[in-house]
C-alpha positions in Angstrom: 0.1 -0.2 0.0 1.9 3.6 0.2 0.3 1.9 -0.3 5.4 4.6 1.3 6.2 6.6 1.3 8.8 5.3 1.1 9.0 6.6 5.0 11.3 4.6 6.8 9.9 2.0 8.8 10.5 1.8 12.7 10.7 -1.1 14.9 7.7 -2.0 16.7 7.0 -1.7 20.4 4.8 -3.1 22.9 2.7 -0.1 22.9 2.1 -0.7 18.8 -0.4 -3.7 19.7 -3.0 -4.4 17.8 -5.3 -5.0 21.1 -5.2 -1.2 22.2 -7.5 -0.8 19.3 -10.0 -3.1 21.2 -9.4 -2.2 24.8 -9.7 1.3 24.7 -13.6 1.0 25.5 -14.6 2.3 22.2 -17.9 0.5 21.1 -18.2 -0.4 17.5 -20.4 2.2 15.7 -22.4 1.9 12.3 -19.4 3.1 10.2 -17.0 0.8 11.7 -19.2 -2.1 11.2 -20.4 -1.4 7.8 -16.7 -0.7 6.8 -15.4 -4.0 8.6 -18.2 -6.2 6.8 -17.4 -4.5 3.3 -13.6 -5.5 3.5 -14.1 -9.0 5.0 -16.5 -9.4 1.6 -14.0 -8.0 -0.7 -11.2 -10.0 0.4 -13.4 -13.5 0.3 -14.8 -12.4 -3.1 -11.2 -11.9 -4.5 -9.5 -14.7 -2.9 -7.4 -12.5 -1.1 -5.4 -12.9 2.1 -5.6 -9.5 3.7 -7.2 -6.1 2.7 -8.2 -2.6 3.8 -10.2 0.6 3.0 -8.9 4.1 2.9 -11.3 6.7 3.8 -11.2 10.4 3.3 -9.8 12.7 6.6 -10.8 16.0 7.7 -7.6 17.0 6.2 -7.8 18.1 2.5 -6.3 15.5 0.2 -5.5 13.1 3.1 -6.7 9.4 3.1 -6.3 7.3 6.1 -6.5 3.5 6.5 -9.7 3.0 8.3 -10.0 -0.8 8.5 -7.2 -3.5 8.3 -7.9 -7.2 8.0 -5.6 -10.0 7.8 -2.8 -8.1 8.8 -1.0 -6.7 11.8 -1.5 -2.9 12.0 1.5 -2.1 13.8 3.9 -3.7 11.1 2.1 -1.5 8.4 2.1 1.8 10.4 4.1 3.7 7.7 0.8 3.0 5.2 -1.8 4.2 7.5 -1.8 7.9 5.7 -1.9 8.4 2.0 -1.9 11.8 0.1 -3.9 11.7 -2.6 -1.3 13.2 -4.9 1.2 10.5 -4.3 2.5 8.1 -7.3 1.0 4.9 -5.4 -2.1 2.9 -6.6 -4.2 3.8 -3.6 -3.8 7.6 -4.7 -4.4 6.9 -8.1 -7.7 4.9 -7.8 -9.0 7.7 -5.8 -7.8 10.4 -8.3 -8.7 8.8 -11.4 -12.0 7.2 -10.0 -10.9 3.9 -11.9 -9.7 0.6 -10.3 -6.3 -0.3 -10.4 -5.5 -4.0 -10.7 -1.6 -5.1 -10.3 -1.8 -9.3 -11.1 1.7 -9.7 -9.8 5.0 -7.9 -8.8 6.3 -7.1 -12.1 3.4 -5.2 -13.5 3.3 -3.2 -9.9 7.0 -2.4 -10.5 6.5 -1.2 -14.3 3.6 1.0 -12.7 4.2 1.8 -9.4 8.2 1.6 -8.4 7.7 3.4 -5.3 5.0 0.5 -4.1 7.5 -2.2 -4.7 10.4 -0.1 -3.2 8.4 -0.1 0.2 6.9 -3.4 0.0 9.5 -5.6 -2.2 7.4 -8.9 -2.1 6.0 -11.1 -4.8 2.0 -10.3 -4.5 -0.8 -9.1 -6.2 -2.9 -6.3 -5.3 -6.5 -4.7 -6.2 -7.6 -1.0 -5.4 -11.3 0.1 -6.5 -12.6 3.4 -5.7 -15.6 3.8 -3.5 -18.2 6.6 -4.5 -20.9 7.8 -2.2 -23.4 10.6 -3.9 -21.3 10.8 -6.9 -18.2 11.6 -5.2 -15.1 9.6 -4.5 -14.9 8.6 -0.8 -12.3 6.2 -0.3 -10.4 3.2 -2.0 -10.8 -0.7 -1.1 -7.8 -2.3 -1.6 -7.2 -6.3 -1.5 -3.9 -8.0 -1.1 -3.9 -11.6 -2.6 -1.2 -14.2 -4.0 0.7 -12.9 -7.4 -0.5 -14.5 -10.7 2.4 -14.0 -12.9 1.6 -13.4 -16.3 -2.5 -13.6 -15.9 -4.1 -10.7 -15.6 -6.9 -10.4 -12.9 -9.9 -12.2 -14.0 -13.3 -10.4 -15.2 -15.1 -12.2 -12.2 -12.8 -11.0 -10.1 -13.4 -7.4 -10.8 -17.1 -7.6 -11.2 -17.5 -8.8 -7.6 -15.1 -6.5 -6.2 -17.0 -3.7 -8.2 -20.0 -5.1 -6.5 -18.9 -4.8 -3.0 -17.4 -1.3 -3.6 -20.8 -0.2 -5.0 -22.5 -1.9 -2.0 -20.1 0.0 0.6 -20.9 3.3 -1.3 -24.7 2.7 -0.7 -24.1 2.3 2.8 -21.8 5.0 3.3 -24.3 7.2 1.5 -26.8 6.2 3.8 -24.9 6.9 6.8 -24.1 10.3 5.4 -27.6 11.0 5.3 -28.2 10.2 8.4 -25.5 12.4 9.6 -22.6 10.2 9.8 -19.7 11.5 7.8 -18.0 9.1 5.3 -14.4 10.4 7.0 -11.6 8.8 9.0 -9.2 10.5 11.5 -8.0 7.8 13.9 -5.9 4.7 13.8 -7.3 1.8 11.7 -9.6 -0.9 13.2 -8.2 -4.1 12.9 -10.2 -6.7 11.6 -10.1 -10.7 11.9 -10.7 -12.6 9.1 -13.1 -15.8 9.4 -11.2 -18.9 9.8 -10.9 -21.2 7.0 -13.0 -24.1 6.8 -11.7 -27.0 8.9 -13.6 -29.8 10.3 -15.7 -28.8 13.2 -15.8 -30.5 16.6 -18.4 -33.2 16.6 -19.3 -35.9 19.2 -21.7 -38.9 18.6 -22.8 -41.5 20.6 -23.5 -45.4 20.2 -24.7 -48.4 22.4 -23.3 -51.9 22.1 -25.8 -54.8 23.5 -23.4 -57.1 24.4 -25.9 -60.0 24.5 -27.8 -59.4 21.0 -25.0 -57.8 19.5 -27.0 -54.9 18.2 -25.5 -51.6 18.1 -27.2 -48.5 17.9 -25.9 -45.0 16.9 -27.2 -41.4 16.7 -27.1 -39.0 14.1 -24.1 -37.5 14.7 -22.1 -40.5 15.0 -23.2 -41.6 11.6 -22.3 -38.1 10.0 -18.8 -38.7 11.4 -18.7 -41.9 10.0 -20.0 -40.5 6.7 -23.1 -42.6 6.8 -26.9 -42.0 6.9 -28.8 -43.2 10.2 -30.9 -45.4 7.9 -27.8 -46.7 6.3 -26.0 -47.8 9.5 -25.9 -51.4 9.7 -26.1 -51.9 13.5 -23.4 -54.0 14.1 -20.2 -53.8 16.0 -18.6 -55.1 12.9 -19.2 -51.3 11.3 -17.1 -49.8 14.0 -14.4 -52.5 14.1 -14.1 -52.2 10.3 -12.5 -48.7 11.0 -10.1 -49.8 13.7 -6.5 -51.0 13.8 -6.2 -54.9 14.2 -5.1 -54.3 17.4 -7.8 -52.1 18.3 -10.3 -54.6 17.2 -8.8 -57.2 19.6 -9.1 -54.6 22.4 -12.5 -53.8 21.6 -13.6 -57.5 22.0 -11.3 -57.8 25.0 -12.8 -55.0 26.6 -16.3 -56.5 26.1 -15.5 -59.6 27.6 -14.1 -57.7 30.7 -17.3 -55.9 31.1 -19.3 -59.1 31.1 -17.0 -60.5 33.5 -16.3 -57.8 35.8 -19.0 -56.2 37.8 -16.9 -52.5 37.9 -16.8 -50.1 35.2 -14.2 -50.6 32.2 -12.9 -48.1 30.1 -10.8 -47.9 26.9 -9.5 -45.2 24.4 -8.4 -46.0 20.7 -8.3 -44.5 17.4 -11.0 -44.9 14.7 -10.5 -43.6 11.2 -13.0 -41.4 9.5 -14.1 -41.7 6.0 -11.4 -38.9 5.1 -8.6 -40.8 6.7 -8.3 -38.6 9.5 -8.1 -40.1 12.9 -11.1 -39.8 15.6 -10.8 -40.4 19.3 -13.0 -43.2 20.4 -14.1 -43.9 23.8 -15.5 -46.6 25.1 -16.9 -47.5 28.6 -19.1 -50.4 30.0 -20.5 -52.3 32.8 -23.0 -54.8 33.7 -26.1 -53.0 35.1 -26.4 -55.4 38.1 -23.3 -57.5 38.7 -25.0 -60.0 41.1 -27.7 -61.3 38.6 -25.6 -63.0 35.6 -28.8 -62.6 33.4 -28.5 -58.9 33.5 -28.0 -57.3 29.9 -24.6 -55.7 29.7 -24.0 -52.7 27.5 -21.1 -50.9 26.2 -21.4 -47.3 25.3 -19.2 -45.0 23.6 -18.7 -41.7 22.4 -16.8 -40.7 19.3 -15.2 -37.2 19.2 -14.0 -35.8 16.2 -12.0 -32.8 17.6 -10.8 -31.4 13.9 -7.2 -31.6 13.4 -6.2 -29.3 16.3 -5.2 -32.3 18.8 -3.8 -34.6 16.3 -1.7 -31.7 15.0 -0.4 -30.7 18.6 0.8 -34.4 19.4 2.6 -34.5 16.2 4.6 -31.1 16.8 5.5 -32.1 20.2 7.0 -35.2 18.7 9.1 -32.9 16.0 12.7 -32.1 16.7 12.2 -28.7 15.8 10.5 -25.6 17.8 7.1 -25.0 16.2 4.7 -22.0 17.0 1.8 -20.5 15.4 0.7 -17.3 14.9 -2.8 -15.9 13.4 -2.9 -12.8 11.0 -2.7 -10.4 13.9 0.8 -12.0 14.8 -0.5 -13.4 18.1 0.9 -16.6 19.2 -1.9 -19.5 19.1 0.2 -22.5 19.7 3.7 -23.5 20.8 5.3 -27.0 21.1 7.4 -27.9 24.0 10.8 -27.7 22.1 9.9 -24.1 20.9 9.0 -23.4 24.9 12.9 -25.0 25.4 14.5 -23.0 22.6 12.9 -19.6 23.8 13.3 -20.2 27.6 9.8 -19.4 27.9 6.6 -21.2 29.0 3.9 -21.5 26.7 1.7 -19.6 29.5 3.8 -16.4 29.1 3.8 -16.6 25.1 0.1 -18.0 24.1 -2.2 -15.1 23.1 0.5 -12.2 23.2 1.7 -10.7 20.0 4.7 -11.9 18.6 7.2 -8.9 19.2 5.7 -8.0 22.7 6.2 -11.6 23.7 9.6 -11.8 21.9 11.2 -8.1 21.8 14.1 -9.2 20.0 12.0 -10.2 16.9 11.4 -6.7 16.6 14.3 -6.1 14.4 13.5 -4.4 11.3 15.2 -7.3 9.4 12.7 -9.8 10.9 9.5 -7.4 10.2 10.6 -7.5 6.7 10.5 -10.9 6.4 7.4 -11.3 8.2 5.7 -8.7 5.9 7.3 -10.9 3.1 5.4 -14.0 3.9 2.2 -12.3 5.1 1.9 -10.6 1.7 3.4 -12.8 -0.6 2.2 -15.9 1.0 5.1 -17.8 -0.1 7.7 -19.3 2.6 10.4 -17.3 4.1 13.6 -18.6 5.5 16.2 -16.3 7.3 18.7 -16.3 10.2 18.3 -14.6 13.3 20.4 -13.7 16.6 19.6 -12.9 20.0 21.4 -12.1 23.4 20.5 -15.4 25.2 21.5 -18.9 24.3 21.1 -20.4 21.8 22.0 -17.1 19.9 21.5 -18.1 16.3 18.4 -19.5 15.3 17.3 -20.6 11.9 13.8 -19.4 11.1 11.2 -20.5 8.4 7.6 -19.1 8.2 4.9 -20.9 6.5 1.9 -18.7 5.9 -1.6 -19.9 5.4 -5.1 -18.4 5.1 -5.5 -18.1 9.0 -1.9 -17.1 9.7 1.6 -18.3 9.9 3.4 -21.5 11.1 7.0 -20.6 12.4 9.8 -23.2 12.6 12.7 -22.8 15.0 16.2 -24.4 15.1 19.3 -23.6 16.9 22.2 -23.5 14.4 25.8 -22.7 14.8 27.1 -19.2 14.4 27.8 -18.9 10.3 31.1 -18.2 9.0 30.1 -14.8 8.1 28.4 -12.8 10.8 25.8 -10.6 9.0 25.8 -7.2 11.0 22.5 -6.2 9.5 21.1 -9.1 11.6 22.3 -8.0 14.6 22.3 -4.1 14.1 20.7 -3.1 10.7 22.8 -0.6 8.9 26.3 -1.5 9.9 27.5 -2.5 6.6 27.0 -5.3 3.8 30.1 -7.6 4.0 28.7 -10.9 3.2 25.5 -12.5 1.4 23.4 -12.5 4.3 24.0 -8.7 4.7 23.3 -8.4 1.1 20.0 -10.4 1.5 19.0 -8.0 4.2 19.6 -5.3 2.0 17.1 -6.3 -0.5 14.6 -4.8 2.0 16.3 -1.4 2.5 16.2 0.5 -0.9 15.1 3.5 0.9 18.8 4.7 1.4 19.1 5.1 -2.2 15.7 6.5 -2.7 16.6 9.6 -0.1 19.9 9.8 -1.9 18.6 10.2 -5.4 16.2 12.9 -4.0 19.3 14.9 -3.4 21.0 13.8 -6.6 20.4 16.9 -9.2 22.3 16.0 -12.4 22.6 12.8 -14.5 26.1 12.4 -13.1 25.2 12.8 -9.4 22.3 10.4 -10.1 24.8 7.9 -11.3 27.2 8.4 -8.6 24.7 7.8 -5.9 23.7 4.3 -8.0 27.3 3.5 -7.8 27.8 4.3 -3.9 24.5 2.9 -2.9 23.3 0.1 -5.3 26.3 -1.7 -6.1 27.2 -2.8 -2.5 24.1 -3.4 -1.7 23.9 -6.2 -4.1 27.8 -7.0 -4.3 28.2 -5.7 -7.8 31.2 -4.5 -9.2 30.3 -2.9 -12.6 27.8 -0.3 -13.8 26.9 1.4 -16.7 24.2 3.7 -17.3 23.1 4.6 -20.9 20.4 7.4 -21.7 18.0 7.8 -24.6 18.5 10.6 -27.0 17.1 10.7 -30.4 16.5 6.8 -30.7 19.9 6.3 -29.7 21.3 5.0 -26.3 24.6 7.2 -25.3 26.8 5.8 -22.2 26.5 8.4 -19.2 28.2 6.5 -16.9 30.4 3.7 -16.3 32.5 2.0 -13.8 34.3 -1.5 -13.2 34.2 -2.2 -16.8 37.6 -2.8 -18.9 38.9 0.9 -20.3 37.0 1.3 -23.6 35.2 -2.2 -23.6 31.8 0.0 -23.4 32.6 2.5 -26.2 31.6 0.1 -29.2 28.0 0.2 -27.6 27.6 4.0 -27.2 25.3 5.6 -29.5 23.4 2.0 -30.5 20.1 2.3 -32.4 17.1 0.9 -30.8 17.1 -1.8 -33.6 20.1 -3.5 -32.2 19.7 -6.9 -30.7 21.6 -6.6 -27.7 20.1 -6.6 -23.9 20.9 -3.2 -22.9 18.5 -2.5 -25.7 15.8 -4.9 -25.6 15.5 -4.5 -21.7 14.3 -0.8 -22.5 12.0 -1.6 -25.9 10.1 -4.4 -24.3 10.2 -2.6 -20.6 11.2 -5.9 -18.7 14.5 -6.8 -16.6 16.8 -9.3 -18.1 19.0 -11.4 -16.1 21.7 -13.9 -16.7 23.2 -15.7 -14.0 26.2 -16.4 -16.0 28.4 -14.9 -18.8 27.6 -18.7 -20.5 23.9 -17.9 -20.4 24.5 -14.3 -21.8 26.6 -15.9 -25.0 23.9 -18.3 -25.2 20.9 -16.0 -25.7 22.9 -13.4 -27.6 25.3 -15.3 -29.7 28.4 -13.2 -30.8 27.9 -10.6 -28.3 31.4 -9.0 -27.4 31.8 -9.8 -23.4 34.4 -8.3 -21.2 34.5 -11.5 -19.0 34.1 -15.3 -19.1 32.5 -15.4 -15.5 30.2 -13.3 -13.7 26.4 -12.4 -13.8 24.8 -9.6 -15.4 21.3 -7.7 -14.6 19.9 -5.5 -17.3 17.4 -3.1 -16.2 14.9 -0.7 -18.1 15.0 2.8 -17.0 11.3 4.0 -17.4 9.9 6.6 -15.6 5.7 7.2 -15.8 5.8 5.4 -19.0 8.5 7.3 -20.4 11.7 5.4 -21.8 14.8 7.2 -20.0 17.6 4.7 -20.8 19.1 1.2 -19.6 21.2 0.2 -16.4 23.6 -2.7 -16.5 24.9 -4.3 -13.4 27.6 -6.5 -13.3 29.0 -9.2 -11.2 32.4 -11.1 -10.9 31.0 -14.4 -10.1 28.0 -16.5 -11.0 24.9 -16.1 -9.2 21.5 -16.4 -9.2 18.6 -13.8 -8.9 15.9 -14.4 -6.1 12.3 -13.2 -7.0 13.0 -10.6 -4.2 16.2 -9.3 -5.9 14.5 -9.1 -9.2 11.5 -7.1 -7.4 13.8 -4.6 -5.7 16.1 -4.1 -8.7 13.6 -3.4 -10.9 11.7 -1.3 -8.6 15.1 0.5 -8.0 15.3 0.9 -11.4 12.2 3.0 -11.7 13.3 5.2 -9.2 16.6 5.9 -10.8 14.6 6.5 -14.0 12.6 9.2 -12.1 15.7 10.7 -10.9 17.5 10.8 -14.1 14.1 12.3 -15.7 14.1 15.2 -13.3 18.1 15.7 -14.0 17.4 16.1 -17.8 14.6 18.9 -16.9 16.9 20.5 -14.5 19.6 20.3 -17.0 17.2 22.1 -19.5 16.1 24.6 -17.0 19.6 25.4 -15.8 20.9 26.2 -19.4 17.9 28.4 -20.0 18.2 30.2 -16.5 22.1 30.5 -17.3 21.6 32.0 -20.4 18.8 34.2 -18.9 21.3 35.2 -16.3 24.3 35.6 -18.6 22.1 38.3 -20.6 20.5 40.1 -17.8 23.8 40.5 -15.5 26.4 43.3 -16.5 29.1 41.9 -18.3 31.1 45.2 -17.4 30.3 48.0 -15.1 30.2 51.6 -16.7 33.0 54.0 -16.0 32.1 56.6 -13.8 33.7 59.8 -12.7 34.8 59.9 -9.2 33.5 56.2 -8.3 35.5 53.1 -8.4 33.0 49.9 -8.8 33.8 46.1 -8.8 31.1 43.5 -8.8 31.5 39.6 -8.4 29.1 36.6 -8.7 29.6 33.3 -7.2 27.1 30.5 -8.1 26.4 28.1 -5.1 27.5 24.4 -4.6 24.0 22.9 -3.6 21.3 22.2 -6.0 23.3 24.0 -8.9 19.9 25.9 -9.5 20.6 29.3 -11.0 19.6 32.0 -8.3 18.0 35.4 -8.5 20.7 37.6 -7.4 21.6 40.7 -9.5 23.6 43.9 -9.2 23.8 46.8 -11.2 25.4 50.4 -11.4 23.5 53.0 -13.4 24.7 56.6 -14.3 22.0 58.8 -13.8 23.2 62.2 -15.2 25.9 63.6 -12.2 24.7 61.1 -9.9 25.5 57.6 -9.8 22.9 54.4 -8.5 24.3 51.2 -7.0 22.0 48.4 -6.9 21.8 44.8 -5.6 18.8 42.4 -5.1 18.0 38.8 -4.4 14.6 37.2 -6.0 13.4 34.5 -3.7 13.8 30.8 -5.4 16.0 29.5 -8.0 15.9 28.4 -11.4 14.0 29.9 -14.3 11.2 31.7 -12.8 13.6 33.4 -10.4 16.1 34.4 -13.3 13.0 35.8 -15.3 11.8 38.0 -12.3 15.4 39.1 -11.5 15.2 40.2 -15.2 12.1 42.1 -14.8 13.0 43.8 -11.3 16.5 44.8 -13.0 14.8 46.5 -15.9 12.1 48.3 -13.6 15.0 49.5 -11.3 17.0 50.9 -14.2 14.0 52.2 -15.9 12.7 54.4 -12.7 16.5 55.4 -11.9 16.9 56.6 -15.4 13.6 58.3 -15.3 14.8 60.8 -12.5 13.0 59.0 -9.8 14.5 59.4 -6.3 15.4 56.6 -4.4 12.0 56.1 -2.3 9.9 56.4 -5.7 12.4 53.6 -7.0 11.9 51.3 -4.4 7.7 51.8 -3.9 7.6 51.5 -7.8 9.3 48.7 -8.1 7.3 46.8 -5.3 4.3 47.9 -6.7 5.6 46.3 -10.4 6.4 43.2 -8.8 3.1 42.8 -7.3 1.3 43.7 -10.1 3.1 40.9 -12.1 2.4 38.5 -9.6 4.9 35.8 -10.3 4.5 34.1 -6.6 7.8 35.6 -5.5 9.3 38.3 -3.7 12.7 39.8 -3.6 14.9 41.8 -1.2 17.0 45.0 -2.7 19.5 47.6 -1.6 19.4 51.3 -3.8 22.2 53.6 -2.9 22.3 56.9 -5.0 25.6 58.8 -4.7 27.0 62.1 -5.9 30.3 61.3 -6.5 31.4 65.1 -6.5 30.0 65.8 -3.1 29.6 62.5 -1.4 26.2 63.2 -0.8 24.3 59.7 -0.4 20.8 58.5 0.0 20.2 54.8 0.8 16.8 52.8 0.9 16.6 49.3 1.8 13.9 46.7 1.3 14.5 43.5 3.3 18.0 43.3 2.4 21.4 42.8 4.5 23.1 45.8 5.8 26.0 47.4 3.9 29.3 47.3 5.2 31.2 50.5 4.8 35.1 50.6 5.0 36.8 54.0 5.9 39.7 55.5 4.4 42.0 53.9 7.3 41.2 50.4 6.7 38.7 50.3 9.5 35.2 48.5 8.6 31.8 48.9 10.2 28.0 47.8 9.6 26.1 50.2 8.4 22.7 50.8 10.1 19.9 51.5 7.6 16.4 51.3 8.5 14.4 49.7 5.9 11.0 48.3 4.9 9.7 44.8 4.1 10.8 42.8 1.0 9.4 43.5 -2.5 6.3 41.9 -3.6 4.3 41.5 -0.3 2.6 44.7 0.3 1.5 47.5 -1.9 1.4 50.4 0.5 4.7 49.3 2.3 6.9 52.3 3.0 10.6 52.3 2.6 12.6 55.1 4.7 15.2 56.8 3.0 18.5 57.8 4.9 20.8 60.8 4.0 24.8 59.7 4.7 27.9 61.0 3.4 30.7 59.1 1.9 34.2 60.7 2.6 37.0 60.6 -0.6 38.4 56.8 -0.1 35.4 55.3 1.8 34.0 51.9 0.2 30.4 50.5 0.5 29.9 46.9 0.1 26.9 45.5 -1.1 26.2 41.8 -1.0 23.1 39.2 -1.2 22.3 37.0 1.9 24.5 33.7 0.4 27.4 35.6 1.6 26.4 35.7 5.2 23.9 33.0 5.9 25.1 29.6 6.9 22.9 26.6 8.2 22.6 26.6 12.0 24.2 29.9 12.2 22.9 33.5 12.8 22.9 35.6 10.3 24.8 38.6 12.3 27.6 36.0 12.8 27.8 35.9 8.9 27.9 39.8 8.6 30.1 40.1 11.2 32.5 37.7 9.6 32.3 39.6 6.4 33.0 42.9 8.2 36.4 41.2 9.6 37.5 40.1 6.4 37.1 43.4 4.8 38.9 45.4 7.7 41.6 42.5 8.0 42.4 43.2 4.3 42.8 46.9 4.8 43.1 49.7 1.9 43.4 48.4 -1.3 42.6 48.6 -5.1 38.9 47.8 -5.3 39.4 44.6 -7.8 41.8 43.4 -5.3 39.5 43.6 -2.2 36.6 42.1 -4.5 38.8 39.0 -5.5 39.9 38.4 -1.7 36.2 38.8 -0.2 34.8 36.5 -2.9 38.0 34.3 -2.5 37.3 33.7 1.1 33.5 32.8 0.2 34.4 30.3 -2.2 36.6 28.3 0.5 33.1 27.2 2.0 32.2 23.5 1.2 29.1 24.1 0.9 27.1 27.2 -0.2 23.2 26.4 -0.6 22.7 30.2 -2.6 24.7 32.5 -5.0 26.3 35.3 -3.9 26.4 38.7 -5.5 29.1 41.3 -4.7 29.1 45.0 -5.5 31.9 47.3 -4.2 31.9 51.2 -4.8 34.3 53.7 -3.5 34.6 57.2 -4.1 38.1 58.5 -5.4 40.2 60.4 -3.3 41.2 62.8 -6.4 37.6 63.4 -7.8 39.1 62.5 -11.2 37.9 60.2 -13.7 37.6 56.5 -12.3 40.0 53.6 -13.3 38.9 50.9 -15.5 36.3 49.3 -13.2 36.0 45.3 -12.6 32.7 43.7 -13.4 33.7 40.2 -14.0 31.8 37.3 -12.6 32.9 34.1 -11.2 
């Protein structure tokens, strides 16, 4: 189901017990009963083993799991909430109003890779929207065994649609009575009806030892598989179903009853018509021992106890620990050897939830195995370690309709010590560690969200995917103009892959066919690869290969090749996870392509809009620098400008909120607006208020900070106005530097009536003003005042120097930071001491 959110799955605790929903005193209401009945009907109608119903919540766009049947709720806590805009089948069924049928894991991997990344198990799932009053109110979900290559049948679809329609009608009725079809609580646990098994039955018979007649009641006849009229009425009818030794024992019992005055009792086994063994208890006595002529009878009971006692007796004789769980993970039976292995009596275990009774079982790796068994309906085997002896256990889980049977046996410590079994996340140094990593794609998914460019995506795959599966080689090809081009490679012999670079889509090679067919291709050895593709060049005679299609939202992105040094098989779980991760990689690469396109456009806009050279102004030296950020690689909306307005000069610096094309375009509009207002002779207040109103009128959904200084180079008379921008720094002729204290207004684009106070200052000859954007002084976890003081200190320590050298020094110090989340713009302006023409300005950008 998320159903994920690829959220991280947390270990369970006792507080997460399902019984909490039942012990809180909450009486079942009509909505709960309607939902419970619907989910049971849906599961039974589709031959499923589990299911749930998502309903709308009071939070717009959020679905919540209202009922969960056949699965322990705490184990699926990450899937209790689902936003309708997420790329998961529950959300798609709700958004589109159409059912989503996923017959097997491969179909789910192709359509919803995030689903399989969170639940990488081979199972089928069906999702049907529920309507009330013509509006979608929820989604009915059913989990069942996968049917590879076989689509969901028409009959199943029709039955589920009927259940969903019935549920919708019931919810509409509740809403008309005042009960909203909404859910804002934890899901209700619903136990599925037990599978069909022989009921407990007791039949009675009476044997007249004098006449030999045997009378049987209707229940005994039913146990024997015969009608009352068909029962022959002789002891031979019973004896025929007894073991030979029990036949003699029965006659011996009769003789004993005849010759004894006391009661006699014997138990034996009688075989039923289905081959099962039933308990036969026979007792008898002479009714009057003093009278030899008194009739003697044997009476008996034939007890059909189903299969329970027989299984219990058999399990107690096995040399393995065995216990059973219902579908809520409650322990329902445990044999003697399991008691010994676990060191706990059955009185402390039976009836309790598995991870509450055995806290060491709450390890996330073991929880994943439990999820696999419950969803895929296939046996699961793994090693487990605990603190008490015997520390290492071999664990096998065998699922069924009513729950799981768990088999435990002590085992020796393996040659490897899988750290993931003891403390997940400590490393992947062995095959067992790598198998545990099959269920941990979250690390790769998180890392992919932080990768921006195609090469960053490829590097993440190299660092996260290869170690998890023990791979040594990786190649990523991207589709461009109907050809595959090599984007990234590692581990292959130098130049080996060059022959496949730029190959067309009609080439018969696995890297092309996996993309064109949309199916992953796995080869357990290079010999099998060579047999499937005769004549294909190979870089090694041994090893294994996995060819994965990179497809995102139905669009072909490229293909991925994983290489292994040794031959190896690929389990269903591995194939499932690898294909799901290929979908995540494809989506990351598609995002990277969009970013590359947008970044190129934004850089082009920025290069056009930022000044390539600042104007030469009499009496003033100016220098500008621009330094791109290192995080995200997005283009920012920072800008600076120097504008001649008659005999005065305007110094401008600004920063548009956000990054990318939108920020660059808004930056260009604001720069043009400020320049237009300044060249039209408007004073600083009019420039700032006019630009503010223009940004609001444009309504780009962005805001901007700005600092505007208008200086008369001849007199030093200066006016400054600030809109949410960092305070300038001024350096005195003697080299001392201080942060200016300019009152200011709010950022541009928020309030059309905002006021921006103008400050009158005087700049003496030789004084320098430093304007900068917040990328210069902001640092994560540090107050911005610390960054401003660091900048002031940098300028002061450098002392009096030519403006270009000062600009290079300041920007050089900023470049030393390993992480710069934002771009940096810097504009320096100094009034010349001689008042003559300025030296050639430096307006280059870095």
